[in-house]
C-alpha positions as a printed NumPy array, in Angstrom:
array([[112.417,  22.436,  56.485],
       [108.716,  21.832,  55.931],
       [105.592,  22.981,  54.051],
       [103.991,  25.626,  55.65 ],
       [101.85 ,  28.282,  55.429],
       [104.602,  31.372,  54.336],
       [105.688,  31.792,  51.222],
       [109.629,  31.902,  51.37 ],
       [111.179,  35.204,  49.597],
       [113.13 ,  34.911,  46.659],
       [116.875,  35.052,  46.624],
       [116.737,  38.642,  45.29 ],
       [114.463,  39.601,  48.008],
       [116.427,  38.453,  50.633],
       [119.921,  40.126,  48.887],
       [117.55 ,  43.446,  49.173],
       [116.72 ,  43.225,  52.516],
       [120.331,  42.642,  53.574],
       [121.357,  45.316,  51.721],
       [119.007,  47.601,  53.402],
       [120.171,  46.013,  57.079],
       [123.209,  46.548,  56.279],
       [123.268,  50.197,  54.946],
       [120.953,  51.336,  57.713],
       [123.166,  49.193,  60.41 ],
       [123.107,  45.903,  62.085],
       [119.66 ,  44.697,  63.164],
       [118.063,  45.958,  66.661],
       [116.845,  43.016,  68.85 ],
       [113.382,  43.54 ,  67.916],
       [114.595,  42.387,  64.236],
       [116.938,  39.988,  65.077],
       [114.269,  37.223,  64.227],
       [113.822,  38.76 ,  60.963],
       [117.349,  38.946,  60.282],
       [118.191,  35.525,  61.531],
       [115.084,  34.397,  59.218],
       [116.735,  35.857,  56.166],
       [119.671,  34.826,  56.638],
       [118.452,  30.934,  56.647],
       [116.19 ,  31.579,  53.649],
       [119.562,  33.198,  51.716],
       [121.432,  29.723,  52.582],
       [119.138,  27.856,  51.32 ],
       [118.56 ,  29.824,  48.147],
       [122.318,  30.358,  47.88 ],
       [123.063,  26.644,  48.15 ],
       [120.276,  25.356,  45.872],
       [117.922,  24.24 ,  48.524],
       [114.924,  25.728,  47.75 ],
       [112.404,  24.33 ,  44.787],
       [109.243,  27.004,  43.572],
       [106.891,  23.699,  43.185],
       [106.954,  20.185,  42.878],
       [104.516,  17.768,  40.588],
       [103.465,  14.444,  41.884],
       [103.736,  11.336,  39.196],
       [101.981,   8.084,  39.593],
       [103.59 ,   4.762,  38.105],
       [100.71 ,   2.335,  37.331],
       [101.893,  -1.202,  38.639],
       [ 98.846,  -3.025,  38.977],
       [ 99.669,  -5.467,  36.178],
       [102.897,  -6.664,  38.121],
       [103.37 , -10.074,  39.135],
       [106.055,  -9.332,  41.337],
       [108.083,  -7.039,  42.499],
       [111.186,  -4.908,  40.364],
       [113.687,  -2.977,  41.804],
       [115.447,  -0.012,  40.111],
       [113.729,   0.303,  37.099],
       [114.348,   3.223,  34.806],
       [110.837,   4.937,  33.936],
       [110.358,   7.091,  31.58 ],
       [108.332,  10.478,  32.178],
       [107.057,  12.351,  29.555],
       [107.036,  16.07 ,  30.144],
       [104.849,  18.45 ,  28.411],
       [105.241,  22.179,  28.789],
       [101.912,  22.372,  30.768],
       [102.802,  19.785,  33.568],
       [104.498,  22.461,  34.861],
       [104.124,  26.345,  36.01 ],
       [105.152,  28.767,  33.377],
       [108.64 ,  30.135,  34.375],
       [109.735,  27.148,  36.331],
       [111.661,  25.32 ,  33.544],
       [115.077,  26.46 ,  32.691],
       [116.227,  26.709,  29.382],
       [118.218,  22.996,  29.619],
       [116.199,  21.208,  32.521],
       [119.309,  21.721,  35.007],
       [116.958,  22.755,  37.852],
       [114.531,  19.935,  37.931],
       [115.091,  17.215,  40.85 ],
       [113.228,  13.655,  41.04 ],
       [112.757,  12.462,  44.223],
       [111.292,   9.362,  45.69 ],
       [107.516,   9.351,  47.769],
       [109.278,  10.584,  51.079],
       [109.638,  13.362,  49.168],
       [113.158,  13.488,  50.916],
       [115.81 ,  10.996,  48.9  ],
       [116.874,  12.037,  45.609],
       [116.253,   9.699,  42.537],
       [119.317,   9.883,  39.52 ],
       [117.588,  10.912,  36.206],
       [118.82 ,  11.089,  32.808],
       [117.411,  14.058,  30.044],
       [117.072,  12.269,  26.887],
       [115.601,  15.287,  24.587],
       [115.16 ,  18.225,  26.094],
       [112.054,  21.042,  24.831],
       [110.852,  23.318,  27.398],
       [108.337,  24.64 ,  24.725],
       [107.061,  20.948,  23.83 ],
       [107.825,  17.464,  25.45 ],
       [110.723,  16.973,  27.347],
       [111.949,  12.885,  27.662],
       [113.639,  12.145,  30.914],
       [114.732,   8.449,  32.679],
       [114.245,   8.221,  36.308],
       [115.752,   5.476,  38.478],
       [112.84 ,   3.977,  40.634],
       [114.134,   1.944,  43.37 ],
       [111.227,  -0.15 ,  43.474],
       [108.075,  -0.955,  41.483],
       [105.712,  -3.371,  43.812],
       [102.196,  -4.872,  42.901],
       [101.629,  -4.354,  46.727],
       [ 99.936,  -1.036,  45.581],
       [ 97.996,  -0.129,  42.806],
       [100.346,   2.869,  41.589],
       [103.558,   4.222,  42.95 ],
       [104.505,   7.916,  43.442],
       [107.757,   9.944,  42.664],
       [107.9  ,  13.712,  42.837],
       [109.428,  16.26 ,  39.78 ],
       [110.656,  19.187,  42.06 ],
       [111.278,  22.426,  39.367],
       [111.769,  26.068,  39.915],
       [115.275,  26.452,  41.591],
       [117.267,  29.887,  41.289],
       [120.426,  28.373,  41.794],
       [120.397,  24.792,  40.924],
       [123.633,  22.423,  42.607],
       [122.591,  19.183,  42.38 ],
       [124.027,  16.377,  40.157],
       [121.411,  14.093,  38.17 ],
       [123.761,  11.025,  38.425],
       [122.507,  10.189,  35.117],
       [124.87 ,   7.167,  34.601],
       [123.415,   5.597,  37.996],
       [119.595,   5.512,  35.842],
       [120.894,   2.088,  34.495],
       [121.739,  -0.404,  36.578],
       [124.918,  -1.929,  36.188],
       [123.436,  -4.899,  34.346],
       [122.839,  -2.752,  31.641],
       [125.473,  -3.545,  29.089],
       [124.759,  -0.629,  26.935],
       [121.504,   1.592,  26.314],
       [121.282,   3.782,  22.957],
       [118.564,   5.927,  22.723],
       [119.482,   6.572,  19.096],
       [118.313,  10.493,  19.498],
       [121.817,  12.04 ,  18.497],
       [122.986,  12.147,  14.946],
       [126.679,  12.509,  14.305],
       [129.268,   9.851,  13.911],
       [129.45 ,   9.065,  17.486],
       [126.18 ,   7.254,  19.248],
       [126.086,   7.885,  22.98 ],
       [125.597,   4.842,  25.1  ],
       [123.799,   5.944,  28.403],
       [124.758,   3.136,  30.672],
       [127.72 ,   3.694,  33.134],
       [130.198,   1.373,  30.93 ],
       [130.251,   4.158,  28.283],
       [130.05 ,   1.638,  25.479],
       [129.733,   4.287,  22.865],
       [128.871,   2.776,  19.51 ],
       [130.686,   4.238,  16.178],
       [128.876,   5.456,  12.554],
       [130.656,   6.178,   8.962],
       [133.331,   3.879,  10.73 ],
       [134.996,   0.348,   9.487],
       [134.853,  -2.329,  12.168],
       [138.028,  -3.371,  12.908],
       [139.117,  -7.069,  14.816],
       [141.694,  -9.053,  15.652],
       [140.059, -12.269,  14.606],
       [141.161, -13.208,  10.927],
       [137.842, -15.563,  10.431],
       [136.316, -12.266,  10.352],
       [138.465, -10.197,   8.036],
       [137.596,  -7.188,   9.382],
       [141.032,  -5.137,   8.939],
       [139.563,  -1.601,   9.032],
       [140.803,  -0.544,   5.228],
       [139.538,  -3.54 ,   2.747],
       [136.211,  -3.921,   5.046],
       [132.909,  -2.021,   4.371],
       [132.208,   1.387,   5.78 ],
       [129.444,   1.156,   7.827],
       [127.235,   4.517,   7.295],
       [125.472,   6.527,   9.337],
       [121.232,   5.977,   9.792],
       [119.161,   9.385,   9.204],
       [117.481,  10.077,  12.479],
       [113.659,  10.102,  12.462],
       [110.791,  10.548,  15.071],
       [110.095,   7.251,  16.857],
       [108.612,   5.401,  19.987],
       [110.384,   7.392,  22.228],
       [111.525,  11.008,  20.521],
       [114.183,  10.156,  17.841],
       [114.711,   6.751,  16.308],
       [117.684,   5.96 ,  13.276],
       [116.283,   4.789,  10.012],
       [118.584,   2.021,   8.799],
       [118.075,   3.069,   4.845],
       [120.709,   1.22 ,   3.309],
       [122.577,  -2.034,   3.199],
       [125.656,  -0.482,   4.83 ],
       [123.939,   1.599,   7.658],
       [123.998,   0.79 ,  10.875],
       [125.815,   1.638,  13.83 ],
       [129.032,  -0.141,  15.467],
       [130.146,  -0.689,  19.1  ],
       [134.105,  -1.18 ,  18.862],
       [135.725,  -4.243,  19.975],
       [138.143,  -2.851,  22.767],
       [134.605,  -2.02 ,  24.421],
       [133.003,  -5.243,  24.073],
       [132.785,  -7.417,  27.47 ],
       [134.861, -10.845,  27.   ],
       [131.823, -12.87 ,  28.169],
       [128.127, -13.307,  28.428],
       [126.79 , -15.917,  30.327],
       [123.223, -14.265,  30.032],
       [121.931, -11.766,  27.967],
       [118.981,  -9.716,  27.215],
       [118.27 ,  -7.305,  24.089],
       [115.114,  -5.28 ,  23.62 ],
       [114.981,  -2.63 ,  20.602],
       [111.691,  -0.935,  19.096],
       [111.673,  -2.224,  15.405],
       [109.536,  -0.755,  12.503],
       [110.137,  -2.58 ,   9.368],
       [109.6  ,  -0.756,   5.792],
       [106.438,  -2.08 ,   4.036],
       [108.436,  -3.435,   1.045],
       [108.756,  -7.026,  -0.479],
       [109.513,  -9.615,   2.38 ],
       [112.017, -11.312,   0.158],
       [114.03 ,  -7.937,   0.096],
       [114.414,  -8.856,   4.088],
       [116.138, -12.221,   3.949],
       [119.548, -12.138,   5.616],
       [119.234,  -8.547,   6.859],
       [119.991,  -8.311,  10.605],
       [118.771,  -6.168,  13.526],
       [121.473,  -7.213,  15.518],
       [125.156,  -9.347,  15.336],
       [127.33 ,  -9.784,  18.151],
       [129.799, -12.071,  16.934],
       [128.296, -15.613,  17.735],
       [124.996, -14.178,  18.46 ],
       [122.801, -12.446,  15.58 ],
       [118.874, -11.559,  14.736],
       [118.257, -12.095,  11.456],
       [115.232, -11.66 ,   9.302],
       [114.488, -14.464,   6.729],
       [111.699, -12.991,   4.123],
       [110.514, -10.601,   6.491],
       [107.907, -13.392,   7.892],
       [110.318, -14.828,  10.237],
       [112.727, -14.157,  13.042],
       [115.447, -16.067,  13.717],
       [118.062, -16.099,  16.875],
       [121.364, -17.909,  15.444],
       [124.091, -19.17 ,  17.691],
       [127.365, -19.998,  16.628],
       [129.737, -22.135,  18.689],
       [132.834, -24.793,  17.973],
       [131.088, -24.369,  14.846],
       [127.604, -25.355,  15.384],
       [124.691, -23.335,  14.363],
       [121.842, -23.298,  16.378],
       [118.562, -21.745,  15.686],
       [115.45 , -20.266,  17.345],
       [113.074, -18.621,  15.155],
       [109.228, -17.277,  15.299],
       [106.886, -16.997,  12.61 ],
       [105.522, -13.328,  11.995],
       [107.163, -12.203,  14.855],
       [107.236,  -8.36 ,  13.424],
       [104.569,  -6.877,  11.29 ],
       [105.687,  -4.33 ,   8.684],
       [104.891,  -0.603,   8.682],
       [103.821,  -1.191,  12.467],
       [106.043,  -0.114,  15.559],
       [106.811,  -4.014,  17.645],
       [108.561,  -3.699,  20.67 ],
       [110.785,  -6.73 ,  20.629],
       [113.08 ,  -8.872,  23.419],
       [114.741, -11.885,  23.36 ],
       [116.743, -12.886,  26.   ],
       [118.591, -16.662,  27.004],
       [119.901, -17.665,  30.518],
       [123.19 , -19.004,  29.741],
       [123.22 , -23.005,  30.657],
       [121.291, -24.81 ,  33.225],
       [122.214, -28.454,  33.152],
       [124.115, -27.959,  29.82 ],
       [120.724, -26.524,  27.919],
       [119.645, -23.15 ,  27.441],
       [116.592, -21.198,  27.15 ],
       [115.334, -18.716,  24.612],
       [112.508, -16.429,  25.387],
       [111.192, -14.086,  22.442],
       [108.371, -11.492,  23.354],
       [106.668,  -9.028,  21.636],
       [104.219,  -6.144,  22.022],
       [102.723,  -4.15 ,  19.308],
       [101.621,  -0.628,  19.096],
       [ 99.432,  -0.071,  15.757],
       [ 99.848,   3.924,  15.115],
       [101.435,   6.904,  16.452],
       [ 98.584,   9.446,  16.096],
       [ 96.982,  11.025,  19.467],
       [ 97.461,   8.543,  22.499],
       [ 99.353,   5.649,  22.282],
       [ 97.068,   2.626,  21.736],
       [ 98.611,  -0.931,  21.668],
       [ 97.139,  -4.229,  21.578],
       [ 98.984,  -7.563,  22.633],
       [100.555,  -8.212,  25.62 ],
       [104.426,  -9.461,  26.13 ],
       [103.092, -13.445,  26.231],
       [104.585, -14.724,  23.106],
       [107.72 , -17.074,  24.028],
       [109.348, -19.952,  22.368],
       [112.124, -21.904,  24.07 ],
       [114.937, -24.226,  22.651],
       [117.959, -26.303,  24.189],
       [121.583, -26.015,  23.035],
       [125.087, -24.519,  23.921],
       [124.924, -20.858,  23.604],
       [128.521, -20.224,  25.432],
       [130.911, -18.496,  23.723],
       [133.035, -15.23 ,  24.27 ],
       [131.757, -12.182,  22.131],
       [135.023,  -9.683,  22.189],
       [134.742,  -8.464,  18.441],
       [132.646,  -5.518,  17.373],
       [128.58 ,  -5.598,  17.623],
       [126.495,  -4.056,  15.33 ],
       [122.939,  -2.784,  15.628],
       [121.052,  -2.788,  12.489],
       [123.623,  -4.661,  10.338],
       [126.037,  -7.468,  10.772],
       [129.791,  -6.531,  11.607],
       [130.78 ,  -6.818,   8.139],
       [128.056,  -4.496,   6.5  ],
       [125.858,  -5.301,   3.545],
       [122.62 ,  -6.598,   6.166],
       [121.446,  -3.098,   6.827],
       [117.786,  -4.35 ,   7.931],
       [115.233,  -1.529,   5.895],
       [113.844,  -0.313,   9.32 ],
       [113.291,   2.19 ,  11.889],
       [115.026,   1.187,  15.362],
       [114.616,   3.215,  18.973],
       [115.871,   2.571,  22.183],
       [118.208,  -0.317,  21.831],
       [119.364,  -1.967,  24.962],
       [121.873,  -4.85 ,  25.767],
       [121.856,  -5.932,  29.181],
       [124.279,  -8.961,  30.514],
       [121.043, -10.935,  32.788],
       [117.94 , -12.109,  31.724],
       [115.264,  -9.841,  32.071],
       [112.06 , -11.014,  33.404],
       [108.459, -10.944,  32.342],
       [107.215,  -8.015,  34.413],
       [110.577,  -6.31 ,  33.576],
       [109.962,  -6.424,  30.153],
       [106.3  ,  -5.836,  30.231],
       [106.64 ,  -2.422,  31.831],
       [109.429,  -1.54 ,  29.551],
       [106.82 ,  -1.9  ,  27.082],
       [104.151,  -0.284,  28.372],
       [106.457,   2.661,  29.882],
       [107.591,   3.265,  26.793],
       [104.015,   2.892,  24.999],
       [102.87 ,   5.897,  27.023],
       [ 99.995,   4.855,  29.395],
       [101.189,   3.446,  32.982],
       [102.947,   7.468,  33.977],
       [100.758,  10.27 ,  34.98 ],
       [101.718,  13.424,  35.705],
       [ 99.637,  15.044,  38.417],
       [ 98.842,  18.744,  39.272],
       [101.92 ,  21.018,  40.385],
       [102.248,  21.982,  44.114],
       [103.475,  25.471,  45.113],
       [105.933,  24.786,  47.874],
       [105.99 ,  26.807,  50.579],
       [108.675,  26.889,  54.136],
       [108.927,  27.891,  57.586],
       [111.957,  29.01 ,  59.044]])
């Protein structure tokens, strides 16, 4: 299959011509070439192998200091990016390919709106600073799509959970391959007697309210008992490393109301606010309370991308890194200032089991809901690099992906 000067016939045209040939009799020798061509075209159309258009997508990587592999790139697809009539109602005719035009890339449709902006995550094999940008292609306009988007493969095996927070209801989907779906309007349950979570007498974690956020829809934690819970049976037994990232927009209220509120709580690890100005990581192991903090880490009434990671033990010491990126305002094009450069390090024993329920936007026992909007919460079982976190920030802030001019696809047979 190559791109040529002759536009392919549509499926309906091919079927019509084949019907005419069958009615009038089998083709003569002089017509056999046309007959063979139509059969080839019909086969490709019927098998869902023909797309009418493709769109180049360029990803700016000029800021990278080292390559990163298998990165989930957010593509914001607007109605005007693809010719009218080439987007289906549910997006099932889309396919993404690598720069070679052949290798099919896994993708996940986060939010689909053929009349406005759609949000799609695409796993790109390699982002490297060897060139200023990396190109992939979007293929659209397929009469009979049969491909599998392989959406679970978008997120590599090191993602323990990925919450887009774009769906309402009592179940909050996890897009990772492990499908650790979270719950709302639910009482956490644990076999650990110290937690006193019997699922009967403890608090109910209430559903947050969906609201416009950085990437489509996020969750507003609007009460002390709002949040989401990842059930105990879905939690890995132990992490030696971890990275947690999210977009956070704190309410513009008196800072005293933030004291003790949790952005995330994973049994022995919690991310806690103190007075709205100080951001704590607290780790509990063998009765010890190890604290790492950053003053003025989050800004009220402003979206902040925050990522916290540690590398487990290195010679008995754990290194903690806190990173942030600020994006002031949501109107028009995204604008932001500050790169992900703020870091803090500390040492201590952070190992331990994490086999009880996890909470996002609250503590696992409730009553500590953070007055904020959260979006794109991700938990990884590895220490993500600074280049990885910076790319997450810039990609979701909206300025490293450029959707190009559509190309009409033509085929020779």
